[in-house]
N, C-alpha and C positions, 0 to 999 in steps of 0.2 A: 465868213472867213474868216480862220483861228490869226489877230499879225502875230508875225518869227518873233517878236519882243514875248508875246505872252509863252508861244509858246518853251521859250526856252528857257523860262522863269515856273511854267508848270512843272517843268526837266528839270528843275533844281530843286525845284520845292519836291518833286519825290525823289530824289538823287539822298535831297537831307533825312526823308524821310528813315527808306531803305535804309541810308551811315546806325545812324538812330538802334530801327530797330534788332540790323547785323551789330551794337554793342551790347543794345544791351541780352541781344539770341548765344550773345557766348562772353559773357559773364552768368548768366541759366546754364549754359554749358561746363561752366567749371565750374557752381553750385552745384548738379546733378553729377559731378565724379564722381565729388568730391563724397556726395554721399552714401553715392554707390560703391566710393573701394571702404567708407565704413561699414555698408553694411556687407560685405563680402566679406569681410573681416569676422564681422560676426554672422553671420553662416559659416564661415572656417572652426570658431572655437563652438558652436555651435552643435556643429558637424564631431567635433573630436568628441565633445564632451558625451556628444550620444554615441559614438563607434565604445568608450569609455566603459560605458552603464551596458551595455548594449555583450561586450566580453565580460562584464559582470556575471550576466548575467546569463550566457550560459555555462559560464564552468565562478562559481556564485564557494565553491569547497577552497585552494589556492588564495584566491582573494581572499578570504578569510582565515588563512592559515594567515597570511601575508603582515593581516591587518590586528593581527594577536600578536607576530614576530615582533612586531614594531611597538604596544607596550610598551613602560619599564614592570619590571618584576619587581613587585612589595618585598618587601620584605617580612617573614613570614610576624606574627603579631605574639 
């Protein structure tokens, strides 16, 4: 039979181990949340860029006209 003191010690050791795990997991969770936020931001920018390119592919003529209008006019030589 296990003594009461030994049982109490085993419980204490287990509690300390679980506390260490909890602290480590909280830090890991924070790191993953930061990484997820960065991935979401990148995903949003890629989706916007893709949407813009798909818009150009659907209607290339007005985009080309806008690009030509944005270029400065050169004086005749």
